[in-house]
C-alpha atoms as an extended CHARMM CRD file, in Angstrom:
* protein
*
       283  EXT
         1         1  MET       CA              0.0000000000        0.0000000000        0.0000000000  PROA      1               0.0000000000
         2         2  ALA       CA              2.8750000000        2.3850000000        0.7350000000  PROA      2               0.0000000000
         3         3  TRP       CA              4.1750000000        1.9210000000       -2.8040000000  PROA      3               0.0000000000
         4         4  VAL       CA              0.7730000000        2.8940000000       -4.1960000000  PROA      4               0.0000000000
         5         5  LEU       CA              0.5210000000        6.0200000000       -2.0490000000  PROA      5               0.0000000000
         6         6  ARG       CA              3.9110000000        7.2240000000       -3.2770000000  PROA      6               0.0000000000
         7         7  ASP       CA              2.2780000000        7.8170000000       -6.6640000000  PROA      7               0.0000000000
         8         8  ARG       CA              0.1660000000       10.9610000000       -6.7360000000  PROA      8               0.0000000000
         9         9  ARG       CA             -2.3460000000        9.1970000000       -8.9620000000  PROA      9               0.0000000000
        10        10  GLY       CA             -2.6920000000        6.5200000000       -6.3180000000  PROA      10              0.0000000000
        11        11  ARG       CA             -3.0310000000        9.1100000000       -3.5510000000  PROA      11              0.0000000000
        12        12  PHE       CA             -5.7840000000       10.9710000000       -5.3740000000  PROA      12              0.0000000000
        13        13  GLY       CA             -7.6590000000        7.7980000000       -6.3060000000  PROA      13              0.0000000000
        14        14  ALA       CA             -7.3590000000        6.3600000000       -2.8040000000  PROA      14              0.0000000000
        15        15  LEU       CA             -8.5870000000        9.6270000000       -1.2900000000  PROA      15              0.0000000000
        16        16  VAL       CA            -11.6580000000        9.7420000000       -3.5460000000  PROA      16              0.0000000000
        17        17  LEU       CA            -12.4890000000        6.1010000000       -2.8480000000  PROA      17              0.0000000000
        18        18  ALA       CA            -11.9660000000        6.5650000000        0.8880000000  PROA      18              0.0000000000
        19        19  VAL       CA            -14.3580000000        9.5280000000        0.9310000000  PROA      19              0.0000000000
        20        20  ALA       CA            -16.9420000000        7.6080000000       -1.1070000000  PROA      20              0.0000000000
        21        21  VAL       CA            -16.7380000000        4.5410000000        1.1410000000  PROA      21              0.0000000000
        22        22  LEU       CA            -16.8650000000        6.6820000000        4.2800000000  PROA      22              0.0000000000
        23        23  CYS       CA            -19.9650000000        8.4950000000        3.0350000000  PROA      23              0.0000000000
        24        24  ALA       CA            -21.6290000000        5.1920000000        2.1610000000  PROA      24              0.0000000000
        25        25  VAL       CA            -20.8780000000        3.6720000000        5.5710000000  PROA      25              0.0000000000
        26        26  ALA       CA            -21.8940000000        6.8020000000        7.5040000000  PROA      26              0.0000000000
        27        27  ALA       CA            -24.9690000000        7.5230000000        5.3630000000  PROA      27              0.0000000000
        28        28  PRO       CA            -27.4840000000        7.4220000000        8.2650000000  PROA      28              0.0000000000
        29        29  VAL       CA            -25.3520000000        9.9000000000       10.2280000000  PROA      29              0.0000000000
        30        30  ILE       CA            -24.4730000000       12.4510000000        7.5510000000  PROA      30              0.0000000000
        31        31  SER       CA            -27.8570000000       12.5590000000        5.7920000000  PROA      31              0.0000000000
        32        32  THR       CA            -31.4560000000       13.4030000000        6.5970000000  PROA      32              0.0000000000
        33        33  GLY       CA            -32.4260000000        9.7630000000        7.0340000000  PROA      33              0.0000000000
        34        34  ASP       CA            -34.8020000000        7.8950000000        4.7280000000  PROA      34              0.0000000000
        35        35  PRO       CA            -33.7520000000        8.3650000000        1.0620000000  PROA      35              0.0000000000
        36        36  ALA       CA            -37.3390000000        7.7240000000       -0.0500000000  PROA      36              0.0000000000
        37        37  ALA       CA            -38.9200000000       10.1780000000        2.4000000000  PROA      37              0.0000000000
        38        38  GLN       CA            -41.3170000000       12.7040000000        0.8460000000  PROA      38              0.0000000000
        39        39  ARG       CA            -42.4580000000       15.7540000000        2.7830000000  PROA      39              0.0000000000
        40        40  ASP       CA            -45.0160000000       18.0940000000        1.2560000000  PROA      40              0.0000000000
        41        41  VAL       CA            -44.0530000000       17.3200000000       -2.3270000000  PROA      41              0.0000000000
        42        42  VAL       CA            -45.5800000000       20.4690000000       -3.8080000000  PROA      42              0.0000000000
        43        43  ALA       CA            -43.6220000000       22.7640000000       -1.4780000000  PROA      43              0.0000000000
        44        44  THR       CA            -40.3180000000       20.8980000000       -1.4620000000  PROA      44              0.0000000000
        45        45  ARG       CA            -39.9020000000       19.6200000000       -5.0220000000  PROA      45              0.0000000000
        46        46  PHE       CA            -36.9450000000       20.9080000000       -7.0480000000  PROA      46              0.0000000000
        47        47  LEU       CA            -35.4570000000       23.0190000000       -4.2910000000  PROA      47              0.0000000000
        48        48  PRO       CA            -32.0070000000       24.2810000000       -5.3770000000  PROA      48              0.0000000000
        49        49  PRO       CA            -28.8380000000       23.3270000000       -3.4830000000  PROA      49              0.0000000000
        50        50  LEU       CA            -28.3250000000       24.8560000000       -0.0100000000  PROA      50              0.0000000000
        51        51  SER       CA            -32.0390000000       25.5650000000        0.3070000000  PROA      51              0.0000000000
        52        52  THR       CA            -34.0630000000       25.2120000000        3.4970000000  PROA      52              0.0000000000
        53        53  ASP       CA            -37.5770000000       23.7950000000        3.2560000000  PROA      53              0.0000000000
        54        54  LEU       CA            -40.6550000000       24.6860000000        5.2930000000  PROA      54              0.0000000000
        55        55  HSD       CA            -39.6340000000       22.1670000000        7.9660000000  PROA      55              0.0000000000
        56        56  GLY       CA            -36.2450000000       23.7950000000        8.4980000000  PROA      56              0.0000000000
        57        57  VAL       CA            -34.3100000000       20.9950000000        6.8000000000  PROA      57              0.0000000000
        58        58  VAL       CA            -31.2810000000       22.1180000000        4.7880000000  PROA      58              0.0000000000
        59        59  HSD       CA            -30.8320000000       20.3670000000        1.4530000000  PROA      59              0.0000000000
        60        60  ALA       CA            -27.1510000000       20.6270000000        0.5360000000  PROA      60              0.0000000000
        61        61  LEU       CA            -27.6720000000       19.3050000000       -2.9980000000  PROA      61              0.0000000000
        62        62  GLY       CA            -31.3140000000       20.2950000000       -3.4040000000  PROA      62              0.0000000000
        63        63  THR       CA            -34.3340000000       18.0420000000       -3.8880000000  PROA      63              0.0000000000
        64        64  ASP       CA            -35.8090000000       16.0370000000       -6.7690000000  PROA      64              0.0000000000
        65        65  ARG       CA            -39.2850000000       15.9770000000       -8.3020000000  PROA      65              0.0000000000
        66        66  PHE       CA            -40.7140000000       14.1740000000       -5.2680000000  PROA      66              0.0000000000
        67        67  GLY       CA            -39.1160000000       16.4780000000       -2.7080000000  PROA      67              0.0000000000
        68        68  ARG       CA            -36.5280000000       13.8670000000       -1.7330000000  PROA      68              0.0000000000
        69        69  ASP       CA            -33.1500000000       15.0880000000       -0.5540000000  PROA      69              0.0000000000
        70        70  VAL       CA            -30.5580000000       14.5340000000       -3.3030000000  PROA      70              0.0000000000
        71        71  TRP       CA            -27.6250000000       14.3330000000       -0.8650000000  PROA      71              0.0000000000
        72        72  THR       CA            -29.3570000000       11.6310000000        1.1440000000  PROA      72              0.0000000000
        73        73  ARG       CA            -30.1200000000        9.6260000000       -1.9660000000  PROA      73              0.0000000000
        74        74  LEU       CA            -26.5610000000       10.1620000000       -3.1950000000  PROA      74              0.0000000000
        75        75  VAL       CA            -24.8680000000        8.6880000000       -0.1200000000  PROA      75              0.0000000000
        76        76  TYR       CA            -27.3570000000        5.8310000000        0.1530000000  PROA      76              0.0000000000
        77        77  GLY       CA            -26.9170000000        5.2230000000       -3.5670000000  PROA      77              0.0000000000
        78        78  ALA       CA            -23.1720000000        4.9670000000       -2.9610000000  PROA      78              0.0000000000
        79        79  ARG       CA            -23.8950000000        1.8910000000       -0.8400000000  PROA      79              0.0000000000
        80        80  ILE       CA            -25.6350000000        0.2340000000       -3.7620000000  PROA      80              0.0000000000
        81        81  SER       CA            -23.2310000000        1.2890000000       -6.5170000000  PROA      81              0.0000000000
        82        82  LEU       CA            -20.0120000000        0.5810000000       -4.5860000000  PROA      82              0.0000000000
        83        83  GLY       CA            -21.3780000000       -2.6100000000       -3.0450000000  PROA      83              0.0000000000
        84        84  VAL       CA            -22.6410000000       -4.0090000000       -6.3430000000  PROA      84              0.0000000000
        85        85  GLY       CA            -19.3860000000       -3.1620000000       -8.1220000000  PROA      85              0.0000000000
        86        86  THR       CA            -17.1960000000       -4.7020000000       -5.4260000000  PROA      86              0.0000000000
        87        87  LEU       CA            -19.2510000000       -7.8780000000       -5.0320000000  PROA      87              0.0000000000
        88        88  ALA       CA            -19.4740000000       -8.3740000000       -8.7930000000  PROA      88              0.0000000000
        89        89  VAL       CA            -15.6830000000       -8.1480000000       -9.1020000000  PROA      89              0.0000000000
        90        90  LEU       CA            -15.2230000000      -10.6040000000       -6.2160000000  PROA      90              0.0000000000
        91        91  VAL       CA            -17.4740000000      -13.0910000000       -8.0170000000  PROA      91              0.0000000000
        92        92  SER       CA            -15.5380000000      -12.5790000000      -11.2480000000  PROA      92              0.0000000000
        93        93  VAL       CA            -12.1790000000      -13.0010000000       -9.4900000000  PROA      93              0.0000000000
        94        94  ALA       CA            -13.3010000000      -16.1850000000       -7.7220000000  PROA      94              0.0000000000
        95        95  ILE       CA            -14.5430000000      -17.7910000000      -10.9420000000  PROA      95              0.0000000000
        96        96  GLY       CA            -11.5870000000      -16.5550000000      -12.9810000000  PROA      96              0.0000000000
        97        97  LEU       CA             -9.0320000000      -17.8280000000      -10.4690000000  PROA      97              0.0000000000
        98        98  ALA       CA            -10.6600000000      -21.2510000000      -10.3420000000  PROA      98              0.0000000000
        99        99  VAL       CA            -11.0410000000      -21.6810000000      -14.1020000000  PROA      99              0.0000000000
       100       100  GLY       CA             -7.6050000000      -20.2050000000      -14.8950000000  PROA      100             0.0000000000
       101       101  ALA       CA             -5.7680000000      -22.2880000000      -12.3130000000  PROA      101             0.0000000000
       102       102  VAL       CA             -7.4220000000      -25.5520000000      -13.3770000000  PROA      102             0.0000000000
       103       103  ALA       CA             -6.7650000000      -24.7890000000      -17.0640000000  PROA      103             0.0000000000
       104       104  GLY       CA             -3.1680000000      -23.8110000000      -16.3620000000  PROA      104             0.0000000000
       105       105  PHE       CA             -2.3070000000      -26.9010000000      -14.3150000000  PROA      105             0.0000000000
       106       106  SER       CA             -4.2290000000      -29.3590000000      -16.4900000000  PROA      106             0.0000000000
       107       107  ASN       CA             -3.5350000000      -31.1040000000      -19.7650000000  PROA      107             0.0000000000
       108       108  GLY       CA             -5.6720000000      -32.7580000000      -22.3790000000  PROA      108             0.0000000000
       109       109  LEU       CA             -9.4380000000      -32.5520000000      -22.5210000000  PROA      109             0.0000000000
       110       110  VAL       CA            -10.0000000000      -30.5510000000      -19.3270000000  PROA      110             0.0000000000
       111       111  ARG       CA             -7.6510000000      -27.8000000000      -20.4490000000  PROA      111             0.0000000000
       112       112  ALA       CA             -9.0850000000      -27.7150000000      -23.9720000000  PROA      112             0.0000000000
       113       113  VAL       CA            -12.6800000000      -27.4980000000      -22.7390000000  PROA      113             0.0000000000
       114       114  LEU       CA            -11.9600000000      -24.7300000000      -20.2280000000  PROA      114             0.0000000000
       115       115  LEU       CA            -10.0050000000      -22.6550000000      -22.7560000000  PROA      115             0.0000000000
       116       116  ALA       CA            -12.7170000000      -23.1380000000      -25.3730000000  PROA      116             0.0000000000
       117       117  LEU       CA            -15.3640000000      -22.0890000000      -22.8410000000  PROA      117             0.0000000000
       118       118  THR       CA            -13.3460000000      -19.0040000000      -21.9250000000  PROA      118             0.0000000000
       119       119  ASP       CA            -12.8030000000      -18.0310000000      -25.5650000000  PROA      119             0.0000000000
       120       120  PHE       CA            -16.4970000000      -18.5390000000      -26.3230000000  PROA      120             0.0000000000
       121       121  ALA       CA            -17.5250000000      -16.3460000000      -23.3970000000  PROA      121             0.0000000000
       122       122  LEU       CA            -14.9980000000      -13.6780000000      -24.4360000000  PROA      122             0.0000000000
       123       123  ALA       CA            -16.4850000000      -13.6380000000      -27.9440000000  PROA      123             0.0000000000
       124       124  LEU       CA            -19.9580000000      -12.8180000000      -26.6580000000  PROA      124             0.0000000000
       125       125  PRO       CA            -20.8000000000       -9.0900000000      -26.5600000000  PROA      125             0.0000000000
       126       126  ARG       CA            -20.9820000000       -8.3970000000      -22.8320000000  PROA      126             0.0000000000
       127       127  VAL       CA            -23.3770000000       -5.4590000000      -22.9840000000  PROA      127             0.0000000000
       128       128  VAL       CA            -25.8920000000       -7.3780000000      -25.1130000000  PROA      128             0.0000000000
       129       129  LEU       CA            -25.6150000000      -10.3700000000      -22.7840000000  PROA      129             0.0000000000
       130       130  LEU       CA            -26.1230000000       -8.1110000000      -19.7530000000  PROA      130             0.0000000000
       131       131  LEU       CA            -29.2410000000       -6.5910000000      -21.2730000000  PROA      131             0.0000000000
       132       132  LEU       CA            -30.5940000000      -10.0300000000      -22.1810000000  PROA      132             0.0000000000
       133       133  LEU       CA            -30.0420000000      -11.5480000000      -18.7370000000  PROA      133             0.0000000000
       134       134  ALA       CA            -31.3530000000       -8.4700000000      -16.9480000000  PROA      134             0.0000000000
       135       135  ALA       CA            -34.4830000000       -8.5130000000      -19.0990000000  PROA      135             0.0000000000
       136       136  LEU       CA            -35.2200000000      -12.1870000000      -18.4030000000  PROA      136             0.0000000000
       137       137  TRP       CA            -35.4750000000      -11.8310000000      -14.6190000000  PROA      137             0.0000000000
       138       138  ARG       CA            -36.8650000000       -9.2230000000      -12.2770000000  PROA      138             0.0000000000
       139       139  PRO       CA            -34.2490000000       -6.4760000000      -11.8890000000  PROA      139             0.0000000000
       140       140  SER       CA            -32.5880000000       -6.1950000000       -8.4810000000  PROA      140             0.0000000000
       141       141  ALA       CA            -29.2050000000       -5.4620000000       -6.9280000000  PROA      141             0.0000000000
       142       142  ALA       CA            -28.5600000000       -9.1880000000       -6.3760000000  PROA      142             0.0000000000
       143       143  LEU       CA            -29.3180000000       -9.9560000000      -10.0210000000  PROA      143             0.0000000000
       144       144  VAL       CA            -26.9180000000       -7.2260000000      -11.1700000000  PROA      144             0.0000000000
       145       145  VAL       CA            -24.1440000000       -8.6920000000       -8.9790000000  PROA      145             0.0000000000
       146       146  VAL       CA            -24.6880000000      -12.1790000000      -10.3920000000  PROA      146             0.0000000000
       147       147  VAL       CA            -24.9400000000      -10.9940000000      -13.9920000000  PROA      147             0.0000000000
       148       148  LEU       CA            -21.8370000000       -8.8020000000      -13.7990000000  PROA      148             0.0000000000
       149       149  GLY       CA            -19.9030000000      -11.5120000000      -11.9720000000  PROA      149             0.0000000000
       150       150  LEU       CA            -20.8160000000      -14.2170000000      -14.4930000000  PROA      150             0.0000000000
       151       151  THR       CA            -19.8750000000      -12.0470000000      -17.4640000000  PROA      151             0.0000000000
       152       152  GLY       CA            -16.5800000000      -10.6370000000      -16.1790000000  PROA      152             0.0000000000
       153       153  TRP       CA            -14.4220000000      -13.6350000000      -15.2150000000  PROA      153             0.0000000000
       154       154  MET       CA            -12.9550000000      -14.5080000000      -18.6180000000  PROA      154             0.0000000000
       155       155  SER       CA            -10.0900000000      -12.0200000000      -18.7640000000  PROA      155             0.0000000000
       156       156  ILE       CA             -9.0280000000      -12.9650000000      -15.2320000000  PROA      156             0.0000000000
       157       157  ALA       CA             -9.1100000000      -16.6500000000      -16.1470000000  PROA      157             0.0000000000
       158       158  ARG       CA             -6.8670000000      -15.9290000000      -19.1360000000  PROA      158             0.0000000000
       159       159  LEU       CA             -4.4190000000      -13.9770000000      -16.9640000000  PROA      159             0.0000000000
       160       160  VAL       CA             -4.1840000000      -16.7550000000      -14.3790000000  PROA      160             0.0000000000
       161       161  GLN       CA             -3.9320000000      -19.4810000000      -16.9970000000  PROA      161             0.0000000000
       162       162  GLY       CA             -1.1190000000      -17.6310000000      -18.7370000000  PROA      162             0.0000000000
       163       163  ARG       CA              0.8500000000      -17.2750000000      -15.4840000000  PROA      163             0.0000000000
       164       164  CYS       CA              0.2440000000      -20.9040000000      -14.4990000000  PROA      164             0.0000000000
       165       165  ASP       CA              1.5900000000      -22.0470000000      -17.8630000000  PROA      165             0.0000000000
       166       166  ARG       CA              4.9560000000      -20.6090000000      -16.9000000000  PROA      166             0.0000000000
       167       167  SER       CA              7.2590000000      -22.8890000000      -14.9720000000  PROA      167             0.0000000000
       168       168  PRO       CA              8.7620000000      -22.0360000000      -11.5720000000  PROA      168             0.0000000000
       169       169  PRO       CA             12.1210000000      -20.2850000000      -11.7900000000  PROA      169             0.0000000000
       170       170  GLY       CA             15.1360000000      -22.5190000000      -12.0360000000  PROA      170             0.0000000000
       171       171  PRO       CA             17.3120000000      -24.2660000000      -14.6230000000  PROA      171             0.0000000000
       172       172  SER       CA             15.2700000000      -27.4630000000      -14.4610000000  PROA      172             0.0000000000
       173       173  SER       CA             11.9040000000      -25.7760000000      -14.9810000000  PROA      173             0.0000000000
       174       174  ARG       CA              9.5560000000      -26.9930000000      -17.6660000000  PROA      174             0.0000000000
       175       175  VAL       CA              7.4210000000      -24.8110000000      -19.8810000000  PROA      175             0.0000000000
       176       176  ARG       CA              4.1970000000      -26.6340000000      -19.1450000000  PROA      176             0.0000000000
       177       177  PRO       CA              2.8830000000      -29.0360000000      -16.5040000000  PROA      177             0.0000000000
       178       178  PRO       CA              3.3320000000      -31.7420000000      -15.3610000000  PROA      178             0.0000000000
       179       179  TRP       CA              5.9330000000      -30.4310000000      -12.9220000000  PROA      179             0.0000000000
       180       180  PRO       CA              8.9720000000      -32.4440000000      -11.8040000000  PROA      180             0.0000000000
       181       181  ALA       CA              8.1650000000      -34.5890000000       -8.8130000000  PROA      181             0.0000000000
       182       182  THR       CA             11.0660000000      -33.1100000000       -6.8570000000  PROA      182             0.0000000000
       183       183  GLY       CA             10.6170000000      -29.5450000000       -8.0980000000  PROA      183             0.0000000000
       184       184  PRO       CA              8.9430000000      -26.6120000000       -6.3820000000  PROA      184             0.0000000000
       185       185  ASP       CA              5.2670000000      -26.7950000000       -5.6240000000  PROA      185             0.0000000000
       186       186  PRO       CA              3.5100000000      -24.8960000000       -8.4680000000  PROA      186             0.0000000000
       187       187  GLY       CA              0.6540000000      -23.8510000000       -6.2300000000  PROA      187             0.0000000000
       188       188  ARG       CA              3.1320000000      -22.2290000000       -3.8350000000  PROA      188             0.0000000000
       189       189  HSD       CA              5.2710000000      -20.4810000000       -6.4600000000  PROA      189             0.0000000000
       190       190  ILE       CA              3.0190000000      -19.7820000000       -9.4550000000  PROA      190             0.0000000000
       191       191  LEU       CA             -0.3480000000      -18.8450000000       -7.9670000000  PROA      191             0.0000000000
       192       192  PRO       CA              1.0050000000      -16.0110000000       -5.7670000000  PROA      192             0.0000000000
       193       193  ASN       CA              2.7910000000      -14.6350000000       -8.8370000000  PROA      193             0.0000000000
       194       194  ALA       CA             -0.4610000000      -14.8630000000      -10.7930000000  PROA      194             0.0000000000
       195       195  LEU       CA             -2.1980000000      -12.6670000000       -8.2230000000  PROA      195             0.0000000000
       196       196  THR       CA             -0.2710000000       -9.5920000000       -9.3840000000  PROA      196             0.0000000000
       197       197  PRO       CA             -2.2210000000       -9.0640000000      -12.6380000000  PROA      197             0.0000000000
       198       198  VAL       CA             -5.4080000000      -10.2490000000      -10.9340000000  PROA      198             0.0000000000
       199       199  ILE       CA             -5.1560000000       -7.4850000000       -8.3090000000  PROA      199             0.0000000000
       200       200  VAL       CA             -4.6640000000       -4.8980000000      -11.0440000000  PROA      200             0.0000000000
       201       201  ALA       CA             -7.5610000000       -6.2960000000      -13.0740000000  PROA      201             0.0000000000
       202       202  ALA       CA             -9.7920000000       -6.2920000000       -9.9880000000  PROA      202             0.0000000000
       203       203  ALA       CA             -8.9770000000       -2.6440000000       -9.1890000000  PROA      203             0.0000000000
       204       204  LEU       CA             -9.7910000000       -1.6320000000      -12.7390000000  PROA      204             0.0000000000
       205       205  GLY       CA            -12.7930000000       -3.9580000000      -12.8700000000  PROA      205             0.0000000000
       206       206  ILE       CA            -14.5380000000       -2.3190000000       -9.9080000000  PROA      206             0.0000000000
       207       207  GLY       CA            -14.8230000000        0.9550000000      -11.8010000000  PROA      207             0.0000000000
       208       208  ASN       CA            -16.0770000000       -0.8720000000      -14.8780000000  PROA      208             0.0000000000
       209       209  ALA       CA            -18.6380000000       -2.8160000000      -12.8350000000  PROA      209             0.0000000000
       210       210  ILE       CA            -19.8880000000        0.3780000000      -11.1690000000  PROA      210             0.0000000000
       211       211  MET       CA            -20.2970000000        1.9670000000      -14.5990000000  PROA      211             0.0000000000
       212       212  LEU       CA            -22.1470000000       -1.0690000000      -15.9690000000  PROA      212             0.0000000000
       213       213  GLU       CA            -24.4420000000       -1.1650000000      -12.9310000000  PROA      213             0.0000000000
       214       214  ALA       CA            -25.2140000000        2.5140000000      -13.4370000000  PROA      214             0.0000000000
       215       215  GLY       CA            -25.9660000000        1.8570000000      -17.1030000000  PROA      215             0.0000000000
       216       216  LEU       CA            -28.3390000000       -1.0070000000      -16.3040000000  PROA      216             0.0000000000
       217       217  SER       CA            -30.0880000000        1.0490000000      -13.6190000000  PROA      217             0.0000000000
       218       218  PHE       CA            -30.3190000000        3.9960000000      -16.0120000000  PROA      218             0.0000000000
       219       219  LEU       CA            -32.1190000000        1.7390000000      -18.5100000000  PROA      219             0.0000000000
       220       220  GLY       CA            -34.4440000000        0.4160000000      -15.8080000000  PROA      220             0.0000000000
       221       221  LEU       CA            -32.8440000000       -3.0520000000      -15.7980000000  PROA      221             0.0000000000
       222       222  GLY       CA            -30.8680000000       -2.6810000000      -12.5790000000  PROA      222             0.0000000000
       223       223  VAL       CA            -31.7250000000       -1.4050000000       -9.1160000000  PROA      223             0.0000000000
       224       224  GLN       CA            -35.3400000000       -0.2910000000       -9.0820000000  PROA      224             0.0000000000
       225       225  PRO       CA            -36.7250000000        2.9240000000       -7.5410000000  PROA      225             0.0000000000
       226       226  PRO       CA            -37.3860000000        4.0320000000       -4.8740000000  PROA      226             0.0000000000
       227       227  VAL       CA            -34.1240000000        2.3150000000       -3.8370000000  PROA      227             0.0000000000
       228       228  PRO       CA            -31.4640000000        4.8120000000       -4.9080000000  PROA      228             0.0000000000
       229       229  SER       CA            -28.4870000000        4.0180000000       -7.0830000000  PROA      229             0.0000000000
       230       230  TRP       CA            -26.4450000000        6.4740000000       -9.0530000000  PROA      230             0.0000000000
       231       231  GLY       CA            -27.7720000000        5.0710000000      -12.3210000000  PROA      231             0.0000000000
       232       232  ASN       CA            -31.4830000000        5.4580000000      -11.5730000000  PROA      232             0.0000000000
       233       233  MET       CA            -30.8280000000        8.8630000000       -9.9800000000  PROA      233             0.0000000000
       234       234  ILE       CA            -29.2980000000       10.0500000000      -13.2550000000  PROA      234             0.0000000000
       235       235  ALA       CA            -32.2480000000        8.5660000000      -15.1380000000  PROA      235             0.0000000000
       236       236  SER       CA            -34.7590000000       10.3460000000      -12.8950000000  PROA      236             0.0000000000
       237       237  GLY       CA            -33.0840000000       13.6930000000      -13.5340000000  PROA      237             0.0000000000
       238       238  ARG       CA            -32.3950000000       13.4190000000      -17.2470000000  PROA      238             0.0000000000
       239       239  ASP       CA            -35.5790000000       15.2680000000      -18.2470000000  PROA      239             0.0000000000
       240       240  THR       CA            -35.0210000000       18.0980000000      -15.7470000000  PROA      240             0.0000000000
       241       241  LEU       CA            -31.5190000000       19.1190000000      -16.7980000000  PROA      241             0.0000000000
       242       242  LEU       CA            -32.6940000000       22.6210000000      -17.7320000000  PROA      242             0.0000000000
       243       243  ASN       CA            -34.7970000000       23.5360000000      -14.6920000000  PROA      243             0.0000000000
       244       244  ALA       CA            -33.1720000000       21.2920000000      -12.0410000000  PROA      244             0.0000000000
       245       245  PRO       CA            -29.7290000000       20.1620000000      -13.2710000000  PROA      245             0.0000000000
       246       246  TRP       CA            -28.5310000000       19.1860000000       -9.7870000000  PROA      246             0.0000000000
       247       247  VAL       CA            -30.7640000000       16.1050000000       -9.7140000000  PROA      247             0.0000000000
       248       248  ALA       CA            -28.7040000000       14.3100000000      -12.3970000000  PROA      248             0.0000000000
       249       249  THR       CA            -25.4530000000       16.2460000000      -12.0490000000  PROA      249             0.0000000000
       250       250  ALA       CA            -24.7060000000       15.1790000000       -8.4530000000  PROA      250             0.0000000000
       251       251  PRO       CA            -24.7990000000       11.3970000000       -9.0730000000  PROA      251             0.0000000000
       252       252  GLY       CA            -23.1540000000       11.8850000000      -12.4640000000  PROA      252             0.0000000000
       253       253  VAL       CA            -20.1650000000       13.6910000000      -10.9600000000  PROA      253             0.0000000000
       254       254  ALA       CA            -19.9170000000       11.1180000000       -8.1620000000  PROA      254             0.0000000000
       255       255  LEU       CA            -19.9720000000        8.2790000000      -10.6920000000  PROA      255             0.0000000000
       256       256  VAL       CA            -17.2480000000        9.8310000000      -12.8410000000  PROA      256             0.0000000000
       257       257  LEU       CA            -15.0200000000       10.5910000000       -9.8440000000  PROA      257             0.0000000000
       258       258  VAL       CA            -15.2690000000        7.0550000000       -8.4290000000  PROA      258             0.0000000000
       259       259  VAL       CA            -14.6710000000        5.3560000000      -11.7900000000  PROA      259             0.0000000000
       260       260  VAL       CA            -11.6660000000        7.5880000000      -12.5060000000  PROA      260             0.0000000000
       261       261  ALA       CA            -10.3670000000        6.9430000000       -8.9710000000  PROA      261             0.0000000000
       262       262  CYS       CA            -10.5880000000        3.1680000000       -9.5040000000  PROA      262             0.0000000000
       263       263  THR       CA             -8.6450000000        3.5280000000      -12.7470000000  PROA      263             0.0000000000
       264       264  LEU       CA             -5.9510000000        5.6530000000      -11.1090000000  PROA      264             0.0000000000
       265       265  VAL       CA             -5.5840000000        3.2380000000       -8.1980000000  PROA      265             0.0000000000
       266       266  GLY       CA             -5.3770000000        0.3160000000      -10.6240000000  PROA      266             0.0000000000
       267       267  ASP       CA             -2.6380000000        2.0370000000      -12.6230000000  PROA      267             0.0000000000
       268       268  ALA       CA             -0.7430000000        2.8910000000       -9.4340000000  PROA      268             0.0000000000
       269       269  VAL       CA             -1.0240000000       -0.6920000000       -8.1870000000  PROA      269             0.0000000000
       270       270  GLN       CA              0.2450000000       -1.9820000000      -11.5160000000  PROA      270             0.0000000000
       271       271  ASP       CA              3.2680000000        0.3160000000      -11.3590000000  PROA      271             0.0000000000
       272       272  ALA       CA              3.9310000000       -0.5700000000       -7.7230000000  PROA      272             0.0000000000
       273       273  LEU       CA              3.8050000000       -4.3150000000       -8.3520000000  PROA      273             0.0000000000
       274       274  GLN       CA              6.2800000000       -4.1470000000      -11.2140000000  PROA      274             0.0000000000
       275       275  PRO       CA              9.6820000000       -5.0530000000       -9.7210000000  PROA      275             0.0000000000
       276       276  ALA       CA             11.4750000000       -2.6750000000      -12.1010000000  PROA      276             0.0000000000
       277       277  ASN       CA              9.4990000000        0.2730000000      -10.7510000000  PROA      277             0.0000000000
       278       278  ARG       CA             10.0420000000       -0.3040000000       -7.0440000000  PROA      278             0.0000000000
       279       279  GLY       CA             13.2370000000        1.6570000000       -6.8450000000  PROA      279             0.0000000000
       280       280  GLN       CA             11.8600000000        4.6500000000       -8.7060000000  PROA      280             0.0000000000
       281       281  THR       CA             10.5410000000        7.8420000000       -7.1990000000  PROA      281             0.0000000000
       282       282  PHE       CA              6.9480000000        8.2970000000       -8.2420000000  PROA      282             0.0000000000
       283       283  ARG       CA              5.5930000000       11.6180000000       -9.3510000000  PROA      283             0.0000000000
């Protein structure tokens, strides 16, 4: 972690993610409470940022068409967006590690079938598959996690399989399994080395998963209102950009910042885990 924080990209990304996670965890404390609460809709709808309603409640980011506090919905939506993205990546990593390791340490039919399955899944257009699966079942946060997890493991499996194909260091190493009976344990030496690209892919994948979740929710195929997520918040404010731009702008800015932060942290982790870069002074 210290190597990542030496890079200013990593520091900025880590700071943004830390603030987002802190806001999501402390949502009941730093907000007005219920994100679906509606008080006197006619009098409180579309209040601008920093306004105070008739009940004396200050709305830091204004209110939406139903008089709901945008800041409250934003921080509660962070729980959904960050949670869905993280869980989806964990599912993808678990499946990818298992498939990649088995394919890398196997020969014959098992290896051929797993590689063919991975290549077939990689050839499928992920967005179309996401839309198809989300349309077949009732949209929910759990469904989005499963769908994103089941459609994002292939690149990780390829990374792990490629690392497992490499032999342990040493003059007697072989290019492919089976390993020498007296040689190093491949699980002890190869799998930890394979985790380096997996960690980078996971850091980058969280931002991608958050963006995909927002896209599904925006299209009405993800988290359903009144439960807030950044995607359905943007969708609810898309037709009020002229008279109430804060409704869609607030979750849009939050989404962009978090996705960019995940990318910056992933790049910093990649640089930090490269042995050649460890002696360098980061910018």
